[in-house]
N, C-alpha and C positions, 0 to 999 in steps of 0.2 A: 441242871443250871444251878450251881451253888454260888453263894456269894456271903461276903461279910457285909452285914447290914448296919451302918451307923446312922443314928437319928437323934437330933436335939429335942428333948421332950417339951421345953418351953420354947416355942417359935423355933429357932435354930440355936439357941444360946446356953442350954445347960450342958452337963457333962456328957461326952460320948459314952454310948452304950453299945456293945457289939452282940449281934445275933448271928448265928451260922445255921443258915437253913437252905432248902431249895426255894425257888421263887414263890411257889404255892404256899409252902409252909410259912415263909416269911410275910406273906400277904395275909395268913390267918393269925400269926403271932402278933404282928405290929398293931393292929387295931385293938387286941385285948391289951398289950403291954403299954402302947402309947396313945391309944384313942385315935388313929388316922384310919382312914378309909383304905381297904385293900387296893383300889384302883389308882391311889395316890402314891404307893410305895415307889414305883419306877420314877415318877416325877420329883419325888423328894430326893431320891438317890441321884438323879441327874442334876438338880439344883446344887446338891452338896459338891458334887464333882465339878460343876461349873464355877463355884465359890471357892475351889482349891481346898475345901476342908475334908475331902475324902478323895483318896486315889483309887483309880480304876484301871483294870488290866484285863485284857480278853486272853485267856490260856485254853487253846484248843477251842472247844465249843462252849466252855464255861466263862463267865464273866466274874472277876473277883474285885471286891471293894474292900479297902482298908484304910486304917488312919491310925498311926502311932499317937500316943498321949501327948508327946511334945511337938507333934507335926503342926497342930492348930498354932500354937505359941509361935513356933518358928515362922509360920506363915505371916502372921500379924507383925512379928519383928521385922521381917523382910519387907512387908508393905509400908511400916512406918519408916524403915531405913530409905525406901525409894522415895517416899513423900518428902522426908527430910531433905534428900539430895535435890529434888525439884525445887524446894523452897529456898535452899541456899544458891541454886543457880539463879532464880528469879531476883533474889536479893542483890546478887552479884551484878545482874543485867541492870537493875535499877540504879545501883550506885554508878556503874559505867555510864549509863545514860544521863545521869544527873552531872556527873563529871564533865561528859562531852558538852552538855548544854551550858554549863557554867563557863567551859573554856570558850565555846562559840560566842557566848554573850561578852566575854571578856575581851575577845580578839577581834571582833568584828569592827570593821572600819567606817567610820562616818564620812563616807566620800560624797562628792557632788552628786553621783548618780543616785545613791541611796536617799539623800535628801530630796532631790528632785521627784523621785517615785513617792517618797512620804507626802510631800506637798500635793502630788497628783491625787494620792488616794484621799487626802483630807478634802480637797476640792470636790472630788466625786461624791464623797459622804455628804457633804453639804447640798450637792445638787439632788442626791437621791432624797434627802430630808424634805427639801423644798417641793420636789415633785410629788411625794407622799402626801404633803399638807394639800396641795392642789387637788389631788385625786379626792382626798377627804372632804374639801369644799364641795365638789361636784358629785359627792356619792349619791345624794338624793335623787339625781337624774339617772342613776343607774338603772337600766331596764329590769334586771333581775330583782332588784331592791323594790322597784315600783310595782312589779308583779306580785311580789310577796306582800307588799302593803295592801294591794287589791283584795288578795285572798283573806288577809286579816280583817279588812274592812267588811267583807261579805259575811264572815264568822261572826263579827261583832253586831252587824245588822241582825243576824239570825238570833242571836243572843237576846238582843234588845226587844225584838219582836216576841220572842218566847216569854220573856218576862212581863211584857205588856199583856200578852194574853193571859197570863197567870194572874195579873193584877185584876183584869176585867172578870176573870172567873171568879176570884174571891169577892170582888165587889158585887157581882150578881148574885152569888150564893148569899152573902150577908143580907142584901136588899130583899131577897124572896124569903129567906129564913126568918128574918125579924120584921118583915113588912115595913122596911125604911126605904124611901126614895133614894135612887142611885147618886143623885147630886148631894144628898145629906151625907150618905155613906163615904162618898168621895172627900167632902169637907172634913169629916171626922178623921179619916185616915191621912189626909194631906195629899191626896191625889190630885194633881193639876187638871183643871178643866180642859185643857187643850191636849191632854195626853193621847197619843194616837200611834198607829203602827207606822214604822218607816218603810218608804218605798224603795 
């Protein structure tokens, strides 16, 4: 199983270099010459063939791979030419579309039917705006929003009770640590006398 092996030593972008060998010899030479693993030789060859950087041909029981020095350049030039053609076609389509749009804009008739339709559209826009404002007025009565507010209220109550508990814990610790009455501690820290947990 002989083949010509072409490999780009930096990624796939350096000059092509050729090695002629059996597959097993190629798998031994490539790791030393290019620092690639023997298992990836087939994959690299296939990717080069898929990218049209290397030609492949099966002759008898052997597979041959080759690339002429100018082939990569010609392939790139062909791709650039194809892309330039696509760009020019798209530019032409854009110009045609703009011309048709300008023509349609210039030649459209301001008939009674069109005026009536525009008035109806304007009237419906006003109705939609009025209905939207009406809905926003009654938004607070929306069951989904009310449910969300209830959940937020429960979360807020839990947070308030947690912080109230923290205040009482600190107050108790200060009172016991420094032998100060709880009332004096509350006055010194500005804690209201009626502070209590929420139900």
